[in-house]
N, C-alpha and C positions, 0 to 999 in steps of 0.2 A: 457506707461506704463501698459495700459489694453492690448494691446498685448501681452506684454511679460510677462504677468500673465498668457493667457492663455495657453502660450505653457509649461509654467512650472507645468503645472496640467494634463497632459496629460498623460494617462496609459502606461505606458514603457509593450508594447505588448509581448517579449521576455519575461519578469520575470513575466510576467501572465500566459505564457502558460505552463513556467517552472513548475509554483508552479500547476497549475492546472496537469498535467502530474504525477509532483508527487505526488500529493489528489488522482488522478486514482490509482496510481501503491498502494499507503498505503489502500486505499479501498478492493482494488481486494486483497491484502493480507490479511487486515482482515476478507474478507469472507471466503478466502479460506484455510486459516489455521484452522480455528477451525471447518469447514467444514473436511477436511480430520483427522483431531484429532479425531471427531466422528467417522468416516466410520471405523477409525483403532483401536479403543477401543471396536467398538460395534462385529470387525471380527476378535476376537485374537488369533482363532486358522487357521486365515486361513495363508498361507506362507508369504505373502507381509506384515505381522504387523509389522515387525522391519524396513524394509523398509520404510513405509508408515508412522509410527509412527516418524523417523527421520527427512522425509520432511514436516512433519504438524509441530513439533516445530522448523525446520528452517524458514518457511514462518511464523508463530507467533510473533516468535523473530524480523525476517523481518520488519512485520507490526509495532511493538515496535517500531523500530529503524525509521523505514521512519517520522514517528508519530514526530520525534524530530527532 
């Protein structure tokens, strides 16, 4: 009985790896999105303003979606 209980309490490494991977992606998006948004809003007279702003918003939305 003790031996069966030990096998049930083991961590599923595949699920743990998948969760850590998702957390890493979310964390990266959480830093990249606002950073690019700040860069885009500071340089509004540059020619890459609109594309950079669009990419920044997509990354911010991606971070929110990955969190949930």
